N, C-alpha and C positions, 0 to 999 in steps of 0.2 A: 771748693772754696766756699766758705761760709760768710754770709753778709748778714748783718743784723740792723734793724731799724727800730728805734724806740721813740716814743712820743712822750714827752715829759709834761704831764699835767694837762694844762689847758685852762683857759679863763673860767669856763663853766665849772671846773672842779676846784677852783681856788688856787691853782698853781700857776706857775709861769709857763709860757710857751717856750719849749726848747726841743730841738730835734738832735738826736745823736745818731751817728752812723758808725758802725764798727766795720772796718775794712780789713782785709787780710794783710799780714805784714809784708813789707817790700821784699822779703827773702823768697816769697813764693814765686816760682817760675812757671811760666806758661809753656806747655809742651805742644809743639806742632806735630800733627800726625800726618804721615804721608798718605796720599789718596790711594785707594785700592783700585787697581785696574782689572777689568775682566779680561780673560784671554782673548786673543784675536780670533774673530769668527772664521770658521772654515766653510761656512755656507756660501753657496754660489748663487748667482742670479739664475732664475729658472731659464731653461733653454729657449722658451718661446719669446722671451724678451729680446734676446740676441737676434733671433730670426726676424722679429718684427722691426727691430732697428734697421736691419739690412733691407727689408722690404720698403719701409717708410723712407729710407734714405734716397731711394730712386724716385719716389713720388713727387717731390718738389720740382723735379725736372719735367713733370707732365704738364705741359703748357696748353693753352687754348688750341683747339683743332688738332690735338695729338693723334686723333684717329683718322684725320683727313676728311671727316664728315661734319665738322663744326662742333666737336665736343668741347665742353668747358674745361678750364684748368682745374686741378684738384683744389677744392675749397679748404683753406686752412682751418676753418671751424669744424669741418667734417673730420679732418685729420686729428685735431685735438680731442674731439668727442669720441673718436674711435679708440684712442688710448684710454679714455675713461671707461668705456664699455669693456675693453679687454681687462683692465685692472680690476673690474668688479666681478668678472666671471672666471678668469683663468686661475689655474694652479699649476704647480711644477710638472704635473703629469699629463695635462691636457695638451695635445699637440698644437702647434701654431697653425692658425688658419691660412689659407691662401688669401691674398688680398688683390683686388682688382679695382682699378680706377673706373668710375662710371662716367658716362657722357654728360651728366648734369653737374659734375664736380664732386659728387659723393664717392663713397668707397663701399665696396662689397667684400665682406669677410665670408669665407666658405670653409666649413669643416666637413669631411667625409669619413664615415665609418662603414663597416659592412651592413649595418642595420639602418643608419640614419644619415641624412644630409641636412646640414644646418646652414642657412644663409642669413646674414645680417647686413642690411643695406642702411648705411649711415649717410644722411644728407646734410646734417648740421647738428648743433646743440639741441638736445632733447628731441631728436627726430631719428628714430631707428625703427625699421620694419624687419621683423624676424619671421622666417619660414622654416618650420621643422618638418621634414619629409620622412615619414616612416616607410622605408623601402619594402618591407615585408608585406604591408597592407596597402601600399600605394595611396597613402593619405597625406594630406598637408594640413598643418596647423599654422595659421597666420596670427601674428602678435604685433601690435603696435606698442612700442615701449618708449618712454621718455626718460625715466630715472630708475625704474624698478626692473632689474634684469634677472629676477629670481627664476622665472620660467626658462630663460636661456641657460642659466646655470644648471638647472635640473636636466634640461635636454642634453647638455654637454656631458654631464656625469653619467646619464643613461647611455649615451652614444659611446663613451669611453670609460667603461666600468673600472679599468685599471687605474683611473684617475682618482678614485675614491681614497 
């Protein structure tokens, strides 16, 4: 559709001020276009998510003194932050970690491979301690992490090379 706007003269040019607008004739019809939909996704949630949902679903039932020795109930903030940690380091091929409630209300994530053991203790938001154990050399690397989990991600990829 073409529209035109013309300005007729103007006082400074000695003419009169007039504006004319050309509009398309009324016969022109608007045509609606149907939206194009992408095909339904065949992708599935990574298997670790389903495993973690099952593990986490039992944790809210962990109440104070769950171990008979005065342990704290699972801290909801540790629970939420654990999901953040997992979301930042996991991919579809890294196996789900074992998850263990801790006596202080935190959570422990544990991955084991033939060469490496990785433990992540989450006690609340921005509070995670990581221990990477090299089984072949019997050495430990301790890492305090708040929001940067790049070293944990590297360790998981090294421990599970099929995950690359």
